[in-house]
Backbone as ProteinMPNN parsed JSONL, in Angstrom:
{"seq_chain_A": "MSESSAETPFETVRPIAFGERFATSETFRELFREGMALVEETAAYLDGPGRTEGRNLGRAGTLGYTTESMRLTTRLMQVASWLLLQRAVNDGELTIDQANSEKNKVRLDSPAMSREGPAWTELPEALRSLIERSLRLQDRVRHLDGVIYAPKTPPVSLNPLARELGRLADAFGARPMDV", "coords_chain_A": {"N_chain_A": [[-82.863, 16.721, 74.943], [-86.112, 16.412, 73.607], [-87.311, 14.942, 70.522], [-89.299, 16.499, 69.312], [-88.915, 18.983, 70.522], [-86.446, 19.605, 69.53], [-86.98, 20.231, 66.926], [-88.623, 22.454, 67.182], [-87.425, 24.718, 68.98], [-88.332, 26.785, 70.575], [-90.904, 27.549, 72.711], [-94.334, 28.207, 72.132], [-97.141, 30.221, 72.993], [-100.532, 29.772, 72.951], [-103.332, 31.823, 72.807], [-106.191, 31.587, 74.945], [-109.227, 30.625, 73.574], [-111.678, 32.212, 74.444], [-114.283, 32.998, 73.616], [-115.136, 30.932, 71.879], [-115.139, 28.793, 73.647], [-116.992, 29.669, 75.537], [-119.291, 29.776, 73.995], [-120.034, 27.144, 73.724], [-120.725, 26.407, 76.209], [-122.497, 25.731, 79.33], [-123.415, 28.13, 80.252], [-123.893, 29.563, 77.9], [-126.021, 28.039, 76.935], [-127.915, 28.643, 78.875], [-128.237, 31.384, 78.358], [-129.33, 31.17, 75.816], [-131.769, 29.852, 76.394], [-132.913, 31.818, 78.023], [-133.165, 33.925, 76.182], [-134.965, 32.824, 74.279], [-137.149, 32.383, 75.923], [-137.815, 35.004, 76.578], [-138.64, 35.931, 74.083], [-140.962, 34.366, 73.741], [-142.46, 35.219, 75.986], [-142.804, 37.914, 75.375], [-144.296, 37.759, 72.986], [-146.631, 36.559, 73.981], [-147.489, 38.576, 75.716], [-147.884, 40.808, 73.958], [-149.883, 39.803, 72.299], [-151.892, 39.42, 74.095], [-152.55, 40.734, 77.105], [-151.172, 43.118, 76.523], [-152.273, 44.087, 74.165], [-154.8, 44.916, 74.982], [-154.048, 46.838, 76.919], [-152.741, 48.655, 75.249], [-154.827, 49.764, 73.788], [-156.028, 51.423, 75.592], [-154.559, 53.716, 75.869], [-153.462, 57.179, 75.611], [-153.117, 59.51, 72.824], [-150.294, 60.058, 72.317], [-149.234, 57.954, 73.779], [-150.316, 55.744, 72.421], [-149.088, 55.961, 69.917], [-146.412, 55.715, 70.756], [-146.566, 53.145, 71.883], [-147.136, 51.546, 69.634], [-144.862, 52.031, 68.03], [-142.706, 51.258, 69.749], [-143.371, 48.597, 70.359], [-143.079, 47.404, 67.879], [-140.337, 47.832, 67.45], [-139.336, 46.368, 69.603], [-140.176, 43.753, 68.955], [-138.772, 43.369, 66.536], [-136.109, 43.623, 67.453], [-135.941, 41.42, 69.218], [-136.343, 39.298, 67.422], [-134.053, 39.464, 65.865], [-132.063, 38.968, 67.786], [-132.851, 36.385, 68.54], [-132.421, 35.074, 66.108], [-129.617, 35.237, 65.933], [-128.906, 33.736, 68.207], [-129.956, 31.21, 67.507], [-128.426, 30.686, 65.246], [-125.863, 30.52, 66.378], [-126.269, 28.332, 68.046], [-126.597, 26.376, 66.108], [-123.991, 26.217, 65.152], [-122.727, 25.25, 67.453], [-123.949, 22.762, 67.611], [-122.847, 21.513, 65.468], [-124.024, 21.79, 62.997], [-123.446, 23.901, 61.374], [-120.431, 25.426, 60.189], [-118.035, 27.581, 61.814], [-117.219, 29.5, 60.008], [-119.288, 29.45, 58.092], [-121.363, 30.334, 59.717], [-120.41, 32.859, 60.348], [-120.613, 34.095, 57.891], [-123.404, 33.975, 57.503], [-124.303, 35.422, 59.702], [-123.987, 38.03, 59.066], [-126.351, 38.895, 58.087], [-127.852, 39.34, 60.249], [-128.908, 41.832, 62.423], [-127.58, 43.368, 65.087], [-127.725, 45.782, 66.23], [-129.681, 48.538, 67.38], [-132.161, 51.042, 66.742], [-131.693, 54.251, 68.214], [-133.352, 55.077, 71.21], [-135.633, 57.015, 73.098], [-135.999, 57.25, 76.53], [-137.531, 58.939, 77.857], [-140.022, 61.491, 78.292], [-143.481, 61.942, 77.211], [-144.33, 59.863, 75.475], [-142.821, 57.632, 76.267], [-143.316, 57.46, 79.043], [-146.03, 57.003, 79.11], [-146.267, 54.45, 78.235], [-147.28, 51.093, 78.968], [-146.235, 49.569, 82.039], [-145.446, 46.877, 81.917], [-144.704, 46.58, 79.219], [-142.569, 48.396, 79.073], [-140.808, 47.111, 80.795], [-140.296, 44.726, 79.362], [-139.02, 45.833, 77.138], [-136.702, 46.959, 78.316], [-135.473, 44.619, 79.319], [-135.045, 43.265, 76.911], [-133.202, 44.944, 75.686], [-131.007, 44.679, 77.415], [-130.451, 41.951, 77.023], [-129.82, 42.013, 74.298], [-127.482, 43.573, 74.396], [-125.78, 41.806, 75.779], [-125.638, 39.677, 73.947], [-124.538, 41.014, 71.754], [-122.027, 41.655, 72.801], [-120.995, 39.056, 73.222], [-120.969, 38.182, 70.568], [-118.969, 39.832, 69.534], [-116.786, 38.818, 70.934], [-116.674, 36.104, 70.15], [-116.408, 36.222, 67.351], [-114.214, 37.794, 66.923], [-111.117, 38.823, 65.407], [-108.674, 36.269, 65.15], [-106.065, 35.865, 67.501], [-102.651, 35.7, 66.907], [-100.376, 33.021, 67.809], [-98.148, 33.521, 70.557], [-94.711, 33.865, 70.989], [-92.691, 32.501, 73.531], [-90.072, 33.121, 73.73], [-88.417, 36.03, 73.092], [-86.606, 36.316, 71.025], [-87.172, 34.395, 69.2], [-88.697, 34.88, 66.847], [-86.954, 36.493, 65.362], [-84.757, 34.767, 65.099], [-85.98, 32.788, 63.627], [-86.488, 34.174, 61.246], [-83.852, 34.631, 60.418], [-83.055, 31.989, 60.053], [-84.758, 31.257, 57.966], [-83.78, 32.962, 55.993], [-81.172, 32.037, 55.592], [-81.521, 29.406, 55.111], [-81.348, 27.517, 57.152], [-81.902, 25.75, 60.247], [-82.724, 27.136, 63.426], [-80.363, 27.017, 66.101], [-80.423, 24.716, 68.843], [-81.2, 25.969, 71.979]], "CA_chain_A": [[-84.058, 17.33, 74.413], [-86.919, 15.483, 72.822], [-87.263, 15.17, 69.088], [-90.182, 17.609, 68.948], [-88.341, 20.257, 70.954], [-85.308, 19.902, 68.67], [-87.521, 20.858, 65.727], [-89.162, 23.759, 67.568], [-86.768, 24.945, 70.257], [-88.975, 27.817, 71.378], [-92.295, 27.26, 73.006], [-95.274, 29.294, 71.861], [-98.336, 30.218, 73.826], [-101.746, 30.082, 72.201], [-104.328, 32.424, 73.69], [-107.408, 30.811, 75.163], [-110.339, 31.109, 72.754], [-112.775, 32.335, 75.402], [-115.573, 33.052, 72.94], [-115.507, 29.609, 71.391], [-115.451, 27.956, 74.809], [-118.228, 30.147, 76.142], [-120.406, 29.468, 73.115], [-120.44, 25.748, 73.896], [-120.855, 26.166, 77.647], [-123.824, 25.76, 79.944], [-123.799, 29.541, 80.35], [-124.521, 29.918, 76.625], [-127.326, 27.382, 76.865], [-128.807, 29.442, 79.72], [-128.525, 32.601, 77.602], [-130.235, 30.757, 74.745], [-133.095, 29.632, 76.997], [-133.417, 33.124, 78.46], [-133.571, 34.663, 74.986], [-136.175, 32.24, 73.703], [-138.242, 32.622, 76.876], [-138.209, 36.407, 76.438], [-139.408, 36.006, 72.836], [-142.288, 33.81, 74.016], [-143.139, 36.097, 76.935], [-143.176, 39.127, 74.65], [-145.393, 37.421, 72.078], [-147.84, 36.359, 74.793], [-147.922, 39.886, 76.217], [-148.388, 41.645, 72.868], [-151.126, 39.213, 71.795], [-152.891, 39.336, 75.171], [-152.757, 41.934, 77.92], [-150.606, 44.303, 75.879], [-153.235, 44.59, 73.174], [-155.816, 45.642, 75.754], [-153.418, 48.026, 77.505], [-152.442, 49.584, 74.164], [-156.067, 50.437, 73.38], [-156.437, 52.361, 76.638], [-153.57, 54.796, 75.964], [-153.713, 58.426, 74.89], [-152.551, 59.576, 71.476], [-148.835, 59.884, 72.375], [-148.992, 56.603, 74.273], [-150.639, 54.789, 71.356], [-148.0, 56.041, 68.94], [-145.241, 55.121, 71.401], [-146.797, 51.703, 72.029], [-146.992, 50.932, 68.311], [-143.456, 52.125, 67.625], [-141.824, 50.47, 70.618], [-143.659, 47.161, 70.245], [-142.449, 46.948, 66.63], [-138.888, 47.779, 67.697], [-139.105, 45.251, 70.521], [-140.326, 42.513, 68.19], [-137.638, 43.286, 65.605], [-134.894, 43.381, 68.249], [-135.943, 40.04, 69.719], [-136.183, 38.367, 66.3], [-132.641, 39.498, 65.49], [-131.323, 38.263, 68.844], [-133.192, 34.963, 68.424], [-131.722, 34.567, 64.918], [-128.211, 35.062, 66.289], [-128.806, 32.612, 69.145], [-130.187, 29.976, 66.748], [-127.251, 30.502, 64.396], [-124.762, 30.057, 67.222], [-126.585, 26.97, 68.481], [-126.314, 25.5, 64.962], [-122.535, 26.007, 65.163], [-122.431, 24.389, 68.599], [-124.447, 21.417, 67.326], [-122.138, 20.976, 64.316], [-124.814, 21.931, 61.776], [-122.752, 24.923, 60.59], [-119.072, 25.752, 60.623], [-117.932, 28.958, 62.299], [-117.133, 30.357, 58.82], [-120.637, 29.565, 57.544], [-122.126, 31.183, 60.632], [-119.904, 34.224, 60.203], [-121.214, 34.602, 56.661], [-124.845, 34.134, 57.732], [-124.611, 36.392, 60.753], [-123.997, 39.371, 58.485], [-127.755, 39.236, 57.84], [-128.456, 39.621, 61.554], [-128.579, 43.178, 62.901], [-127.588, 43.399, 66.551], [-127.836, 47.149, 66.729], [-131.067, 48.98, 67.333], [-132.244, 52.497, 66.697], [-131.685, 54.924, 69.515], [-134.7, 55.344, 71.707], [-135.68, 57.903, 74.25], [-136.756, 56.704, 77.657], [-138.085, 60.112, 78.528], [-141.12, 62.128, 77.586], [-144.803, 61.333, 77.375], [-144.47, 58.601, 74.739], [-142.24, 56.561, 77.085], [-143.958, 57.35, 80.36], [-147.39, 56.476, 78.949], [-146.244, 53.016, 77.908], [-147.551, 50.219, 80.114], [-145.037, 49.126, 82.77], [-145.036, 45.557, 81.415], [-143.998, 46.78, 77.952], [-141.271, 49.022, 79.382], [-139.956, 46.064, 81.37], [-139.866, 43.854, 78.261], [-138.058, 46.597, 76.333], [-135.44, 47.03, 79.079], [-134.87, 43.28, 79.343], [-134.573, 42.937, 75.559], [-131.985, 45.727, 75.445], [-129.908, 44.036, 78.162], [-130.139, 40.708, 76.312], [-129.147, 42.399, 73.062], [-126.114, 43.981, 74.751], [-125.013, 40.598, 76.103], [-125.408, 38.943, 72.702], [-123.603, 41.818, 70.957], [-120.702, 41.46, 73.401], [-120.579, 37.688, 72.92], [-120.667, 38.153, 69.141], [-117.652, 40.442, 69.371], [-115.764, 37.925, 71.487], [-116.589, 34.875, 69.352], [-116.015, 36.463, 65.971], [-113.061, 38.705, 66.863], [-109.984, 38.222, 64.687], [-107.855, 35.37, 65.967], [-104.766, 36.371, 67.923], [-101.625, 34.708, 66.582], [-99.636, 32.52, 68.966], [-97.068, 34.381, 71.035], [-93.523, 33.113, 71.349], [-92.183, 32.775, 74.865], [-88.72, 33.638, 73.577], [-88.519, 37.21, 72.235], [-85.706, 36.22, 69.878], [-87.584, 33.296, 68.335], [-89.095, 35.394, 65.544], [-85.752, 36.941, 64.655], [-83.984, 33.573, 64.743], [-86.72, 32.145, 62.544], [-86.241, 34.948, 60.024], [-82.478, 34.331, 60.002], [-83.039, 30.613, 59.558], [-85.387, 31.277, 56.646], [-82.9, 33.671, 55.062], [-79.97, 31.258, 55.309], [-81.883, 28.021, 54.857], [-80.923, 26.653, 58.26], [-82.765, 25.724, 61.428], [-82.034, 27.75, 64.564], [-79.706, 26.068, 67.002], [-81.081, 24.47, 70.126], [-80.646, 26.805, 73.045]], "C_chain_A": [[-84.815, 16.324, 73.58], [-86.859, 15.868, 71.353], [-88.129, 16.364, 68.698], [-89.607, 18.944, 69.38], [-87.107, 20.604, 70.138], [-85.79, 20.597, 67.402], [-88.05, 22.256, 66.025], [-88.618, 24.101, 68.941], [-87.471, 25.969, 71.14], [-90.46, 27.519, 71.506], [-93.163, 28.466, 72.656], [-96.498, 29.12, 72.746], [-99.514, 30.6, 72.95], [-102.762, 30.679, 73.171], [-105.55, 31.518, 73.821], [-108.522, 31.437, 74.346], [-111.588, 31.163, 73.63], [-114.135, 32.272, 74.717], [-116.045, 31.694, 72.475], [-115.863, 28.686, 72.551], [-116.77, 28.367, 75.442], [-119.433, 29.721, 75.313], [-120.881, 28.029, 73.253], [-120.702, 25.406, 75.359], [-122.312, 26.142, 78.103], [-124.314, 27.199, 80.063], [-124.439, 30.006, 79.046], [-125.904, 29.291, 76.53], [-128.347, 28.119, 77.727], [-129.194, 30.737, 79.015], [-129.514, 32.298, 76.48], [-131.649, 30.577, 75.295], [-133.727, 30.951, 77.428], [-133.924, 33.935, 77.264], [-134.859, 34.134, 74.394], [-137.385, 32.442, 74.628], [-138.733, 34.065, 76.771], [-139.006, 36.615, 75.155], [-140.831, 35.508, 73.082], [-143.098, 34.707, 74.95], [-143.628, 37.366, 76.239], [-144.344, 38.862, 73.714], [-146.697, 37.246, 72.85], [-148.377, 37.695, 75.305], [-148.56, 40.709, 75.098], [-149.693, 41.11, 72.292], [-152.237, 39.195, 72.837], [-153.067, 40.656, 75.882], [-152.229, 43.212, 77.271], [-151.545, 44.92, 74.866], [-154.308, 45.429, 73.867], [-155.235, 46.928, 76.328], [-153.134, 49.08, 76.44], [-153.659, 50.367, 73.711], [-156.479, 51.524, 74.368], [-155.495, 53.557, 76.777], [-154.049, 56.048, 75.233], [-153.007, 58.407, 73.542], [-151.037, 59.342, 71.471], [-148.487, 58.468, 72.825], [-149.249, 55.549, 73.215], [-149.539, 54.77, 70.296], [-146.732, 55.401, 69.502], [-145.367, 53.613, 71.522], [-146.566, 50.993, 70.696], [-145.527, 50.9, 67.884], [-142.574, 51.193, 68.443], [-142.125, 48.981, 70.553], [-143.076, 46.6, 68.951], [-140.939, 46.845, 66.796], [-138.531, 46.59, 68.584], [-139.151, 43.926, 69.769], [-139.151, 42.317, 67.233], [-136.356, 42.94, 66.346], [-134.835, 41.921, 68.694], [-135.79, 39.022, 68.59], [-134.726, 38.331, 65.837], [-131.79, 38.742, 66.514], [-131.586, 36.763, 68.754], [-132.492, 34.343, 67.214], [-130.258, 34.302, 65.229], [-128.045, 33.856, 67.211], [-128.993, 31.279, 68.422], [-129.002, 29.663, 65.834], [-126.087, 29.949, 65.207], [-125.014, 28.641, 67.725], [-126.317, 25.978, 67.345], [-124.816, 25.224, 64.852], [-122.178, 25.03, 66.277], [-122.841, 22.945, 68.344], [-123.779, 20.792, 66.105], [-122.91, 21.064, 63.014], [-124.201, 22.956, 60.828], [-121.321, 25.041, 61.089], [-119.074, 27.199, 61.105], [-117.854, 29.925, 61.117], [-118.501, 30.538, 58.163], [-121.488, 30.491, 58.411], [-121.696, 32.633, 60.503], [-120.491, 34.875, 58.954], [-122.702, 34.887, 56.86], [-125.161, 35.243, 58.727], [-124.564, 37.821, 60.247], [-125.416, 39.834, 58.167], [-128.471, 39.63, 59.127], [-127.974, 40.985, 62.033], [-128.7, 43.205, 64.417], [-127.564, 44.818, 67.107], [-129.308, 47.551, 66.638], [-131.096, 50.496, 67.307], [-132.266, 53.088, 68.101], [-133.12, 55.21, 69.937], [-134.61, 56.238, 72.927], [-136.528, 57.261, 75.332], [-137.296, 57.847, 78.509], [-139.261, 60.621, 77.71], [-142.405, 61.343, 77.7], [-144.96, 60.001, 76.643], [-143.936, 57.43, 75.561], [-143.015, 56.376, 78.382], [-145.383, 56.834, 80.262], [-147.409, 54.987, 78.618], [-146.574, 52.201, 79.151], [-146.245, 49.724, 80.735], [-144.536, 47.78, 82.239], [-144.259, 45.689, 80.103], [-142.633, 47.415, 78.194], [-140.303, 47.991, 79.955], [-139.426, 45.127, 80.279], [-138.824, 44.555, 77.391], [-136.702, 46.634, 77.034], [-134.729, 45.677, 79.084], [-134.325, 42.904, 77.971], [-133.297, 43.705, 75.226], [-130.787, 45.134, 76.183], [-129.476, 42.737, 77.473], [-129.374, 41.013, 75.022], [-127.704, 42.823, 73.333], [-125.241, 42.773, 75.057], [-124.665, 39.821, 74.841], [-124.415, 39.7, 71.824], [-122.179, 41.643, 71.483], [-120.164, 40.064, 73.064], [-120.212, 37.55, 71.445], [-119.277, 38.73, 68.877], [-116.531, 39.547, 69.858], [-115.576, 36.695, 70.598], [-115.992, 35.139, 67.978], [-114.894, 37.491, 65.831], [-111.946, 38.03, 66.07], [-109.127, 37.391, 65.644], [-106.507, 36.008, 66.271], [-103.718, 35.317, 67.597], [-100.918, 34.233, 67.851], [-98.473, 33.451, 69.306], [-95.9, 33.501, 71.44], [-93.086, 33.493, 72.753], [-90.781, 33.372, 74.813], [-88.78, 34.833, 72.631], [-87.614, 37.155, 71.008], [-86.149, 35.165, 68.869], [-87.96, 33.785, 66.94], [-87.87, 35.8, 64.728], [-84.893, 35.757, 64.223], [-84.659, 32.824, 63.602], [-86.505, 32.854, 61.217], [-84.826, 34.696, 59.502], [-82.389, 32.928, 59.408], [-83.663, 30.542, 58.173], [-84.456, 31.901, 55.608], [-81.702, 32.819, 54.651], [-80.257, 29.775, 55.111], [-81.455, 27.061, 55.943], [-81.972, 26.7, 59.36], [-82.021, 26.42, 62.555], [-81.455, 26.674, 65.471], [-80.535, 25.903, 68.259], [-80.405, 25.317, 71.188], [-80.985, 26.183, 74.368]], "O_chain_A": [[-84.214, 15.477, 72.921], [-86.421, 16.959, 70.991], [-87.735, 17.159, 67.844], [-89.786, 19.944, 68.685], [-86.744, 21.777, 70.052], [-85.093, 21.455, 66.861], [-87.93, 23.15, 65.188], [-89.257, 23.818, 69.954], [-87.222, 26.01, 72.345], [-91.158, 27.274, 70.522], [-92.76, 29.611, 72.865], [-96.831, 28.017, 73.179], [-99.491, 31.634, 72.284], [-103.023, 30.11, 74.231], [-105.886, 30.775, 72.899], [-108.739, 32.647, 74.414], [-112.443, 30.28, 73.568], [-115.035, 31.574, 75.183], [-117.209, 31.337, 72.652], [-116.791, 27.884, 72.444], [-117.57, 27.518, 75.837], [-120.471, 29.349, 75.86], [-122.03, 27.729, 72.927], [-120.881, 24.237, 75.702], [-123.226, 26.489, 77.354], [-125.516, 27.45, 79.979], [-125.415, 30.756, 79.068], [-126.854, 29.941, 76.092], [-129.517, 28.213, 77.356], [-130.354, 31.145, 79.066], [-130.429, 33.081, 76.225], [-132.612, 31.092, 74.726], [-134.921, 31.176, 77.227], [-134.986, 34.555, 77.333], [-135.749, 34.908, 74.044], [-138.505, 32.646, 74.16], [-139.934, 34.319, 76.865], [-139.954, 37.399, 75.142], [-141.795, 36.157, 72.676], [-144.288, 34.926, 74.725], [-144.739, 37.832, 76.493], [-145.283, 39.656, 73.654], [-147.746, 37.728, 72.422], [-149.588, 37.914, 75.323], [-149.653, 41.247, 75.27], [-150.529, 41.892, 71.84], [-153.4, 38.978, 72.497], [-153.659, 41.59, 75.34], [-152.805, 44.282, 77.467], [-151.603, 46.142, 74.727], [-154.673, 46.507, 73.398], [-155.856, 47.987, 76.237], [-153.273, 50.275, 76.702], [-153.535, 51.518, 73.294], [-157.206, 52.449, 74.003], [-155.63, 54.335, 77.722], [-154.917, 55.988, 74.362], [-152.38, 57.416, 73.168], [-150.547, 58.514, 70.702], [-147.55, 57.859, 72.307], [-148.506, 54.574, 73.108], [-149.115, 53.709, 69.839], [-146.057, 54.638, 68.811], [-144.402, 52.882, 71.294], [-145.885, 49.969, 70.637], [-145.021, 49.872, 67.434], [-141.786, 50.427, 67.887], [-141.207, 48.172, 70.682], [-142.629, 45.454, 68.919], [-140.327, 45.882, 66.336], [-137.544, 45.896, 68.341], [-138.27, 43.081, 69.929], [-138.602, 41.219, 67.136], [-135.602, 42.067, 65.918], [-133.801, 41.267, 68.561], [-135.164, 37.981, 68.789], [-134.224, 37.272, 65.457], [-130.904, 37.97, 66.146], [-130.661, 35.96, 68.875], [-132.022, 33.208, 67.287], [-129.714, 33.269, 64.84], [-127.141, 33.044, 67.014], [-128.269, 30.322, 68.694], [-128.627, 28.502, 65.674], [-125.406, 29.019, 64.774], [-124.084, 27.839, 67.823], [-125.861, 24.863, 67.594], [-124.417, 24.115, 64.498], [-121.412, 24.091, 66.063], [-122.176, 22.013, 68.796], [-124.102, 19.662, 65.738], [-122.498, 20.472, 62.017], [-124.412, 22.889, 59.617], [-121.034, 24.789, 62.259], [-120.01, 27.95, 60.831], [-118.361, 31.043, 61.201], [-118.843, 31.637, 57.727], [-122.236, 31.325, 57.9], [-122.531, 33.536, 60.544], [-120.824, 36.059, 58.959], [-123.199, 35.928, 56.429], [-126.178, 35.925, 58.6], [-125.047, 38.732, 60.919], [-125.656, 41.029, 57.998], [-129.568, 40.187, 59.09], [-126.773, 41.258, 62.046], [-129.797, 43.078, 64.962], [-127.402, 45.022, 68.31], [-130.076, 46.948, 65.889], [-130.174, 51.156, 67.788], [-132.792, 52.492, 69.041], [-133.977, 55.541, 69.118], [-133.636, 56.211, 73.678], [-137.636, 56.789, 75.076], [-137.483, 57.717, 79.719], [-139.457, 60.215, 76.564], [-142.425, 60.225, 78.215], [-145.646, 59.104, 77.134], [-144.529, 56.351, 75.556], [-143.331, 55.25, 78.767], [-145.902, 56.282, 81.232], [-148.452, 54.34, 78.712], [-146.192, 52.573, 80.26], [-145.267, 49.489, 80.026], [-143.328, 47.572, 82.126], [-143.267, 44.989, 79.897], [-141.645, 47.009, 77.581], [-139.115, 48.001, 79.632], [-138.245, 44.779, 80.275], [-137.856, 43.931, 76.956], [-135.672, 46.37, 76.413], [-133.518, 45.608, 78.874], [-133.261, 42.292, 77.874], [-132.409, 43.174, 74.559], [-129.682, 45.091, 75.643], [-128.283, 42.458, 77.355], [-128.394, 40.341, 74.703], [-126.802, 42.466, 72.574], [-124.084, 42.721, 74.639], [-123.535, 39.36, 74.681], [-123.54, 39.085, 71.213], [-121.238, 41.5, 70.702], [-119.008, 39.92, 72.666], [-119.241, 36.87, 71.112], [-118.507, 38.18, 68.09], [-115.45, 39.518, 69.269], [-114.446, 36.291, 70.326], [-115.163, 34.366, 67.497], [-114.654, 38.001, 64.737], [-111.842, 36.804, 66.062], [-108.895, 37.773, 66.791], [-105.887, 36.617, 65.4], [-103.877, 34.155, 67.972], [-100.868, 34.954, 68.847], [-97.895, 34.086, 68.424], [-96.075, 32.511, 72.15], [-93.108, 34.668, 73.122], [-90.355, 34.05, 75.748], [-89.161, 34.669, 71.472], [-87.843, 37.887, 70.045], [-85.561, 35.054, 67.793], [-87.578, 33.163, 65.949], [-87.772, 35.483, 63.542], [-84.363, 35.743, 63.112], [-83.989, 32.291, 62.717], [-86.358, 32.207, 60.181], [-84.619, 34.562, 58.295], [-81.731, 32.712, 58.39], [-83.152, 29.843, 57.298], [-84.36, 31.419, 54.48], [-81.265, 32.87, 53.501], [-79.331, 28.977, 54.959], [-81.222, 25.885, 55.663], [-82.821, 27.591, 59.388], [-80.798, 26.307, 62.638], [-81.992, 25.573, 65.586], [-81.248, 26.812, 68.686], [-79.178, 25.366, 71.273], [-80.617, 26.719, 75.414]]}, "name": "protein", "num_of_chains": 1, "seq": "MSESSAETPFETVRPIAFGERFATSETFRELFREGMALVEETAAYLDGPGRTEGRNLGRAGTLGYTTESMRLTTRLMQVASWLLLQRAVNDGELTIDQANSEKNKVRLDSPAMSREGPAWTELPEALRSLIERSLRLQDRVRHLDGVIYAPKTPPVSLNPLARELGRLADAFGARPMDV"}
């Protein structure tokens, strides 16, 4: 047996940190680009054609347009904040602990909304599409946040007796025998 295996006779398995690997992957960079592009597309729509379309709506539609465009903007700013925070971690500008502290300021939940009734059906199709896309993006980011910042799983021993032998060794001040 090698010297290192004599000191630790039982092998442990460390779970793969999927979230941390994903966050530095090309897939994350694509998600980042998609999120930022949606922010830009939404801003261009709300400042351009959306403004005109919003003026042509009935009373319920105008109220719905105002409410949903504010929710859309807020949702996208929160998602963009999270994406920028995660990119800062990936670029080494922040540690994961600093990001975890900062991300508490980011709200990835959104108020429940009804996609039925006159307020929704009167909304311009382009705005409804942006809302739907932003909700899907938010769900993806929320899922990724849960994966990246989930509590770390402790290593698992391949030998079911390793923990018990370790406790005995600690109790009697000895190292477990090589098996």
